C-alpha positions in Angstrom: 69.6 14.3 17.4 69.0 18.1 17.3 69.5 19.6 13.9 71.8 22.6 13.5 70.1 25.3 11.4 70.7 25.1 7.7 73.2 27.6 6.3 75.5 27.5 9.3 78.5 26.1 7.3 78.0 28.7 4.6 77.9 31.5 7.2 81.0 30.1 8.9 83.0 30.1 5.6 81.8 33.6 4.6 82.4 35.2 8.0 85.8 33.5 8.6 87.0 34.6 5.1 86.1 38.2 5.8 87.7 38.2 9.3 91.0 36.6 7.9 91.1 39.1 5.0 90.5 42.1 7.4 93.0 40.9 9.9 95.7 39.9 7.4 97.6 43.3 7.8 98.1 42.4 11.5 99.8 39.1 10.7 103.3 40.4 10.1 103.4 42.9 13.0 102.0 40.3 15.5 104.4 37.6 14.2 107.3 40.0 14.5 106.4 41.0 18.1 106.0 37.3 19.1 109.4 36.4 17.7 111.1 39.5 19.3 109.5 38.8 22.6 110.6 35.2 23.1 112.0 32.2 21.2 109.7 29.7 19.6 107.2 29.5 16.8 104.7 32.2 15.9 101.8 29.8 16.1 100.7 27.3 18.7 98.6 24.3 17.7 96.6 23.0 20.6 95.3 19.4 20.5 91.5 19.6 21.0 88.5 17.3 20.8 86.0 18.3 18.1 82.7 17.2 16.7 82.0 13.5 17.2 85.1 13.2 19.4 87.5 13.8 16.5 90.9 15.1 17.5 92.2 18.3 15.7 94.8 21.0 16.1 93.5 24.4 17.0 95.6 27.3 15.6 96.4 30.2 17.8 99.1 32.9 18.1 101.7 31.6 20.6 101.2 33.6 23.9 103.4 31.5 26.2 107.0 30.5 26.4 108.2 27.7 24.2 107.4 24.3 25.7 105.0 25.8 28.2 102.8 22.7 28.2 105.8 20.7 29.6 106.5 23.3 32.3 103.1 23.5 34.0 99.4 22.6 34.0 97.3 22.5 30.8 95.1 25.3 32.3 96.2 28.9 32.2 95.5 31.3 35.0 95.8 35.1 34.8 99.1 35.4 36.7 100.7 32.4 34.9 104.4 33.1 34.6 104.6 31.1 31.4 102.7 33.9 29.5 105.0 36.2 27.6 104.8 40.0 27.6 103.3 40.2 24.1 101.2 37.1 25.0 99.4 39.0 27.8 98.4 41.7 25.3 97.3 39.2 22.7 95.2 37.3 25.2 93.6 40.5 26.6 92.6 41.7 23.1 91.7 38.1 22.0 94.0 38.6 18.9 95.6 35.3 19.8 92.3 33.6 18.7 92.3 34.9 15.1 94.3 32.0 13.6 91.5 29.7 14.8 89.4 31.1 11.9 91.6 28.8 9.7 90.1 25.9 11.7 86.6 27.2 10.7 87.5 27.2 7.0 89.0 23.7 7.4 85.7 22.5 8.9 87.1 21.7 12.4 85.3 24.5 14.1 82.4 26.9 13.7 82.3 30.6 14.4 79.8 30.0 17.3 79.7 26.9 19.4 81.1 25.4 22.6 84.7 25.9 23.4 86.8 22.8 22.4 88.4 20.9 25.3 91.4 18.7 25.5 91.0 14.9 25.7 91.9 14.8 29.4 88.9 16.9 30.3 86.5 15.4 27.8 87.0 12.1 29.6 85.3 13.6 32.6 82.1 14.5 30.7 78.9 12.7 31.8 76.8 10.9 29.2 74.5 13.8 28.9 77.4 16.3 28.6 78.9 14.3 25.7 76.0 15.4 23.6 77.9 18.6 23.2 80.3 16.7 20.9 77.4 16.4 18.4 78.1 19.9 17.2 81.3 21.7 16.1 83.2 23.7 18.7 83.3 27.4 18.3 85.6 30.4 18.5 83.0 32.2 20.5 79.9 31.0 22.3 77.6 31.6 25.2 80.0 30.0 27.8 83.0 32.0 26.4 80.9 35.2 27.0 79.5 34.2 30.4 83.0 33.2 31.7 85.2 35.7 29.8 87.2 36.1 33.0 88.0 32.4 33.3 91.7 32.9 34.0 90.9 35.1 37.0 88.4 32.6 38.3 91.1 29.9 38.4 93.6 31.8 40.4 95.0 30.4 43.6 95.2 26.8 44.7 93.0 23.8 43.7 92.8 25.0 40.1 91.9 21.5 38.9 88.8 21.3 41.1 88.0 24.9 40.2 88.3 24.1 36.5 86.2 21.0 36.8 83.4 23.0 38.5 83.7 25.7 35.9 83.7 23.2 33.0 80.4 21.7 34.3 78.8 25.2 34.3 80.1 25.9 30.8 78.8 22.6 29.5 75.3 23.4 30.9 75.4 26.8 29.2 76.5 25.3 25.9 73.9 22.5 26.0 71.2 25.1 26.4 72.7 26.9 23.3 72.6 23.6 21.4 69.0 23.0 22.3 67.9 26.4 21.0 70.4 27.1 18.2 69.4 29.5 15.4 71.0 31.9 13.0 69.8 35.0 14.9 71.1 33.5 18.2 74.5 33.1 16.6 74.4 36.7 15.3 73.5 37.9 18.8 76.5 36.0 20.3 78.9 37.4 17.7 77.7 40.9 18.4 78.0 40.4 22.2 81.6 39.0 21.6 82.6 42.1 19.6 81.0 44.5 22.1 
């Protein structure tokens, strides 16, 4: 089993704490806009598969109509009618992701790592691809940067096959990250995400 560099957990806690403190003034305005735009809760808790296959709830600002998971596929494309007006802005600016830093503090996620998947798609992993479950999923990572326009790539018909193919590419990218992980690589990924 590949060893994740020492100090990663300490860095995760420190970085997430700083981000949450800096972003705290946005909480009330964003929450207000979400509530004014559509009915439903401010936060959405997505069920995801984490390290060692453990199930956890990933926190995000809600960007879709209430009950969206019951009114369409689990994958979101850019022209998805379930996305609210404020949700489009939150998604474009990635502000919807900031509550996930709570998951980092709780130990469910890391700042940098593979994007967590839902159980339905994890069942389609090959034996080699399941190695990605040895590390914590991340808020950002090499595959999130490489496929930042994922919603656009999935537009049109046959989205399930498109997503399956895309998932395989993402897993390959993330497995390469896992094989060569280092503190400086994580810093580089964070800087690329910000830029």
